[in-house]
FIKEBA-637678 format. One line per 3 residues: number of its first residue (from 1); their letters; for each residue x, y, z of C-alpha. Coordinates in steps of 0.02 Angstrom, whole numbers. Layout:
<pts>
NUM> a> X:Y:Z ~ ...
</pts>
This chain:
<pts>
1> xxx> -252:922:-99 ~ -279:1058:-243 ~ -368:1004:-398
4> xxx> -272:1100:-558 ~ -364:1188:-669 ~ -283:1123:-820
7> xxx> -359:1101:-1003 ~ -329:917:-1038 ~ -409:924:-1207
10> xxx> -270:1010:-1276 ~ -129:883:-1209 ~ -34:766:-1307
13> xxx> -75:579:-1234 ~ 105:601:-1121 ~ 33:758:-1040
16> xxx> -113:699:-991 ~ -32:554:-924 ~ 64:663:-824
19> xxx> -57:777:-777 ~ -164:646:-717 ~ -13:568:-610
22> xxx> 12:739:-524 ~ -156:761:-488 ~ -181:591:-401
25> xxx> -16:600:-309 ~ -6:792:-298 ~ 98:748:-113
28> xxx> 227:660:-163 ~ 266:765:-360 ~ 278:901:-218
31> xxx> 440:787:-146 ~ 490:717:-304 ~ 643:754:-434
34> xxx> 582:772:-637 ~ 684:621:-655 ~ 578:540:-519
37> xxx> 439:561:-594 ~ 500:529:-766 ~ 545:370:-704
40> xxx> 378:326:-611 ~ 275:352:-785 ~ 411:281:-893
43> xxx> 415:438:-1024 ~ 585:557:-1052 ~ 601:693:-934
46> xxx> 634:788:-1059 ~ 429:794:-1086 ~ 417:814:-917
49> xxx> 527:967:-886 ~ 434:1042:-1064 ~ 274:1006:-974
52> xxx> 278:1154:-830 ~ 274:1259:-978 ~ 130:1194:-1046
55> xxx> 55:1236:-905 ~ 90:1398:-862 ~ 232:1390:-764
58> xxx> 439:1442:-787 ~ 469:1270:-733 ~ 454:1119:-607
61> xxx> 540:1245:-456 ~ 402:1388:-502 ~ 255:1260:-516
64> xxx> 323:1192:-328 ~ 346:1370:-268 ~ 166:1423:-350
67> xxx> 68:1250:-247 ~ 149:1285:-79 ~ 94:1450:-89
70> xxx> -87:1385:-116 ~ -68:1255:-3 ~ -9:1369:151
73> xxx> -193:1486:133 ~ -293:1461:269 ~ -462:1497:313
76> xxx> -407:1647:406 ~ -290:1689:259 ~ -434:1699:153
79> xxx> -506:1796:266 ~ -376:1921:266 ~ -363:1917:85
82> xxx> -546:1989:76 ~ -523:2096:227 ~ -370:2177:122
85> xxx> -447:2191:-49 ~ -610:2306:27 ~ -503:2416:130
88> xxx> -525:2600:80 ~ -714:2566:4 ~ -881:2499:67
91> xxx> -873:2315:106 ~ -1057:2279:38 ~ -1014:2376:-128
94> xxx> -850:2256:-144 ~ -963:2090:-82 ~ -1077:2141:-239
97> xxx> -961:2190:-362 ~ -882:1979:-329 ~ -1042:1891:-318
100> xxx> -1091:1996:-502 ~ -929:1941:-555 ~ -965:1721:-491
103> xxx> -1136:1747:-564 ~ -1074:1775:-717 ~ -937:1655:-721
106> xxx> -1076:1525:-671 ~ -1202:1580:-818 ~ -1041:1578:-959
109> xxx> -1010:1400:-922 ~ -1204:1350:-903 ~ -1260:1221:-1005
112> xxx> -1458:1210:-1073 ~ -1443:1024:-1076 ~ -1343:974:-946
115> xxx> -1459:1070:-830 ~ -1605:1005:-909 ~ -1540:809:-896
118> xxx> -1521:863:-722 ~ -1710:927:-686 ~ -1761:774:-769
121> xxx> -1662:634:-679 ~ -1725:713:-507 ~ -1919:753:-565
124> xxx> -1916:541:-623 ~ -1805:479:-478 ~ -1881:356:-354
127> xxx> -1779:425:-224 ~ -1652:568:-203 ~ -1505:558:-98
130> xxx> -1398:708:-71 ~ -1191:719:-21 ~ -1174:884:53
133> xxx> -1030:886:154 ~ -911:1042:242 ~ -974:1195:181
136> xxx> -1111:1143:71 ~ -1219:1044:207 ~ -1351:1193:200
139> xxx> -1359:1190:5 ~ -1388:1003:26 ~ -1525:1057:166
142> xxx> -1599:1177:45 ~ -1622:1061:-99 ~ -1703:944:25
145> xxx> -1823:1083:98 ~ -1894:1152:-44 ~ -1901:998:-145
148> xxx> -1986:885:-27 ~ -2144:1037:-39 ~ -2162:950:-204
151> xxx> -2192:762:-152 ~ -1991:703:-227 ~ -1919:588:-86
154> xxx> -1755:642:-40 ~ -1625:581:89 ~ -1460:645:145
157> xxx> -1289:557:179 ~ -1298:594:384 ~ -1131:484:413
160> xxx> -934:505:352 ~ -806:373:335 ~ -871:173:320
163> xxx> -1014:225:372 ~ -1088:267:243 ~ -1085:115:152
166> xxx> -1258:89:282 ~ -1325:234:170 ~ -1249:158:-12
169> xxx> -1342:-43:39 ~ -1522:36:-26 ~ -1461:131:-165
172> xxx> -1549:56:-316 ~ -1523:90:-507 ~ -1678:187:-495
175> xxx> -1618:322:-375 ~ -1524:484:-398 ~ -1361:538:-299
178> xxx> -1324:716:-305 ~ -1143:752:-243 ~ -1064:919:-203
181> xxx> -868:908:-221 ~ -826:1094:-208 ~ -602:1117:-233
184> xxx> -588:927:-230 ~ -698:766:-204 ~ -693:688:-26
187> xxx> -667:471:-16 ~ -835:464:23 ~ -891:541:-142
190> xxx> -776:425:-233 ~ -833:259:-163 ~ -1011:332:-203
193> xxx> -975:352:-388 ~ -871:191:-388 ~ -1038:117:-323
196> xxx> -1127:195:-463 ~ -1054:103:-572 ~ -1091:-48:-496
199> xxx> -1283:-30:-460 ~ -1356:63:-600 ~ -1396:240:-510
202> xxx> -1371:402:-575 ~ -1248:550:-517 ~ -1252:739:-529
205> xxx> -1091:812:-468 ~ -1109:1012:-428 ~ -939:1089:-426
208> xxx> -831:1243:-437 ~ -690:1156:-537 ~ -714:1167:-705
211> xxx> -584:1044:-742 ~ -552:907:-628 ~ -509:733:-633
214> xxx> -679:697:-574 ~ -811:757:-684 ~ -781:609:-797
217> xxx> -866:478:-667 ~ -1032:575:-646 ~ -1158:588:-756
220> xxx> -1202:758:-753 ~ -1071:901:-696 ~ -1156:1074:-641
223> xxx> -1036:1226:-620 ~ -1058:1374:-512 ~ -924:1485:-484
226> xxx> -853:1509:-302 ~ -682:1608:-316 ~ -495:1549:-331
229> xxx> -417:1428:-205 ~ -343:1567:-116 ~ -506:1684:-87
232> xxx> -648:1702:23 ~ -770:1569:-67 ~ -946:1630:-105
235> xxx> -1095:1546:-99 ~ -1189:1654:-221 ~ -1169:1556:-365
238> xxx> -1195:1379:-284 ~ -1365:1444:-217 ~ -1425:1529:-365
241> xxx> -1376:1341:-456 ~ -1481:1285:-330 ~ -1627:1393:-329
244> xxx> -1651:1385:-514 ~ -1647:1193:-502 ~ -1791:1201:-372
247> xxx> -1890:1339:-489 ~ -1888:1246:-639 ~ -1925:1066:-552
250> xxx> -2082:1147:-479 ~ -2132:1230:-672 ~ -2122:1026:-705
253> xxx> -2285:1005:-658 ~ -2343:1173:-588 ~ -2504:1120:-553
256> xxx> -2484:981:-438 ~ -2348:1075:-360 ~ -2439:1208:-328
259> xxx> -2577:1115:-247 ~ -2469:1061:-136 ~ -2415:1243:-88
262> xxx> -2586:1279:-52 ~ -2624:1130:25 ~ -2474:1179:154
265> xxx> -2547:1360:194 ~ -2700:1285:229 ~ -2618:1159:368
268> xxx> -2524:1303:431 ~ -2685:1409:466 ~ -2786:1271:545
271> xxx> -2641:1240:649 ~ -2567:1418:694 ~ -2587:1431:879
274> xxx> -2514:1261:911 ~ -2366:1285:802 ~ -2328:1437:800
277> x> -2220:1508:662
</pts>
């Protein structure tokens, strides 16, 4: 499924209703007619027809064609795109430019308030749970590895499907869940966010989507650019964001955290022969 980057703030009530319907019924919409969409939402067919121009398409046919092209982009196609774009130039220069662009976009949409609230949530949580599926698994591992050094208690959701309920059973209102939602949000993440409403634990969503149908469900949303749907998805900006969280959290209780790191260095020296690095 594709998460559509539309500015819903400027939409009329019917347009927002239509945008929400498309997001939630994306595959069905690609097989529908404008009349069927009109009937399903009980809005005029004229409203449906005008909508496509509002969000940047010539008409419904143009919208369908564009979406199908994006759906056809495979991992191999993404890699081919980047290979074609660097043809005739040094790849390290191209990648540096792309990385800088991702970092710039991330900084442009950086919210000091959201970032600082996220830091406070993480440092005061009784337990931090991390949901980092697929390509975000490494980011979750990085957070767990670094933040554990500061005495924070972290645990990853290792299971998928209905087995994730075994972990949800233990969450309390004093916990925080960090969810990585790149391109789209998975069913497991939807269940976690829904469960948060029942239990009262806080959630932080880290995403590469500026406009999405799930952003409002998290307590805090942090954006990191990874590229368009059809591009090779870079992890430079998400890593930059995670490392800044780690550094800022480390500075919150600087003396105690430095003492823990000194203790770690001492342990390494003491057991260097038994556990060489």
